[in-house]
N, C-alpha and C positions, 0 to 999 in steps of 0.2 A: 457804501455811498461815500463815506469819509475817504476811503482809500482812492476812489475815483477822482474825488476833489483834489487830493494831493498830487495825483498823477497829472491832472489838467494843469494845475498851477506850475508844476515843474516843467511841463511841456512849454508853457507860455514863457517861462524864464529862459529856457534853453533856446527857444525860437528867437527870442529878443536878443540873446547873446550873439547868435550867429547871424542874424539878419542885419545888424548894425544900422537900424533905421533911424536912430534918434540923434545922430551925429550932426547932420546938415539940415537946416530948415529947407522945406520944399520950395520956397520962393527963390532960393539960390540956384536951382538946377540949371537955369539958362545961362548962368555965369561959370559953369564948371567944365567947359570943353578944353581942358588943359593938356598940353602937348607933352609926350614923353620925349626927353632928350635923346638923341640918336647916338649911335656908336661913332666916335670920331669928333664929337662935340665936347666943349668944356663942360665940366660938371657944375651945375648951378650951385651957387654959394648960399649959405644960410647961417643965421645965428640963432641959438636956442639954448634953453636950459636942459640939463641932463643930470643923470645920477652921478656923474663925475664932475659937475659944476657947469659953468657956461661953456658952450661949444661954438666955435666958428669954423664951419666946414666949407671947403677942405683945408683952409690955410693952417689950422691948428696941427694938422697931421703931417706937415712937411713934405719931404720927397719920398714918402712911403707909398706903396700901393695901398688902396683903400677899398673897403667894401661897405657899401651902404645897404643895410638889410631892413626892409620895412614891414610893419605889422599893422592890422587894422584895429586891434584891441588887445589889452593886457588880459591875462589869465585865461585866454582861450586854449583849448587843449593842444591843437597843432602847433600854434605858436609857442606855447611853453616847451614842447618837446624840441623844437628847433633852437630855442635859446640854450637849452641844456646841452645840446650837441655842440653848439658854437662855444659854449664855456669849456667843455672838455677838449676842444681843439685850439684853445688860446695859445699854447706853447707852439703848436704847429704853425699857427698863423704868424707868430713872432719870428719863427725860424725863416719863414718865407719873406719877412719884411712887410707884412700886411697889417694895417690897422682896421679894426672892425667897428662900425658905428651902427647901432640899432635904433630905428625910429619906430614910434608907436603913437597912435592918435589919442591915447589917454593922457591924463595929467601927470605931472611929476611925482605927486604924492602916491599915486597908484603905481607908477613905475617902481618907486621905492619899496612898496609892499610886495610887488610881484618879484622883484629882485631878491628880497629877503626870503620869500617863500621858496623860490627856485633853488636857493643855496642851501636849503634843507632837504632837497630831494635826493635820494640815493637812486639815480637813474640807471637802469640796466645793470644793477648790481655793482656800479662803480662808485668810487668815493664821491662825496659831495664836492662840488666845485664852487669856487668864489668867482663871481662875475666881475672882471676887471674892465671890460669895454663899457662905454657910456650908452645908456638908454635915453634917447632924446625925447622931450616933451613936444609932441606935435598936435596939441589939443586945438590950436588955431588952424591946423591943416596947411601951414605955409610950405612945409617940405613936401607934403603930399601933392600940392598944387604945382610946385616947381618941377617935380619929377613926374608929373603927368599920370598920377595914380588914382585920380578921382574920375570915376565913370560918368559921362555927361548924361546918360539916360536913366540913371537910377539914384535914388536918394539914400546912398549907402557908402560906407568906407570899406566894404568887404574886399574891394580890389586893390587896397593898399598892401600889396604882396610882392613888391618889386625887389630885385637884387641888382645892384649896379656895381660893377667892378671898374675901378678908376686907377689909372697909372700915376707914376710919380710927377708927370706934368699935368695932372688933374684933367686928363682926357678920358672920357668914358670908353672903355674898351669892350665891355660886354653888358648885356641887359637880359634879365629873365624874369617871368612872372609865373606864379603858380596859383591855382585857386586855393581858397582857404581850407578846403577839405582835403588837401593833398600836401603832405610835408615836403619842404625842399631838401634836396640832397647836399649836404655839406661836403660830401666827397667830390661831388661834381664841381662845386665852387672851388675847392682846392686844386682839382685837376685843371680847370680853366685858367686859374691864376698861374699855375706851374707852366702850362702850355704857352700862355702869353709871355711869360719871362723868358722861356726858351726861344720862342719866335724872335723876340727883341735882341737877345744875346747872340743867337747863332745865325740870324738872317735865313731862317728856314720856315716850313709850314708844318703843322701837325695833322696827320690823316685821321680818319674816322676811328673812333674808340681809342685814340692814343692815350697812354699812360706814361709817366716818367720812366725813362730807361728804354722805351721803344724807339725804333727808327723813325726818322722824320722824312719829310718830302721836300725836294728841291722846288723853290718858288718860281720856276720859269720852265718853259717847254724848249729844250735845247735845239731840237730839229725834228722834222717830220720824215727825214730820210733815214734808212737803215744805217746803223753805226756799228762798226766792228766792236766785239766785246772788249778787245784790247784797248780800245780808245776811251773806255769808261774809266774815269779816275778811280784811284783806290779808295775804298770806303763808300763808293756809290754803286748802285745797282738799278737796272731798269725793270720794271713790271710791264711797261708799254712805252712806245716812243714819247708819249705825253705824260708818263708818270715815272719819275726818277726818285729813288729812295737814297737816303744818306744815313750811314751809321754814325751815331754819336758816341764818342769815347768818354765824354764827361758832360 
């Protein structure tokens, strides 16, 4: 009987942790139809406290690429694994000229405890990593509101799971959301940033499943008429009249 009671209590705690039902008063539901900023729009600005001190986003991060990575709550298992992966990739993000900013709806003191605990984890047999990027306090949900991450039909913050990739001009270039049961792919985030930088630098497009080093696509349809192979410029090749690839040398 005692064992059943313990299991029941643990189940309630676990359910509460994942349901995120206590964050927002029910009476505020009608005021929470917040809009997700779209690709091509300016990134909404905000000021908040973080584990690295006060943050003014995006102005504090200059002309770098920026990634805003949002979480519904500290210490949740999926979110914890994501932060550990981001920590191990910090040097790679720096190499790409990318600044990472993490947002979570818990308080700053909880962020500090979460950060400290994560830095003691030997994840996947790798060395412990020190977290250098800021964890922003969004307990008042100002960031979640500005970035449209509060669902209007539920009294929950469980959908605060957005990733916003923002360019040096502070324009949103990519947006993705994952459910809190499924961890986000840090490899896909890096691939997307690399693709966007390649697109901007080379005036090309990247095809499906493109990875750095692959050939790219010409961003126009030259002609619907048959073209002699000899007329195709060196370094280009056609898959179809509407699909021309280009080899990148660097």
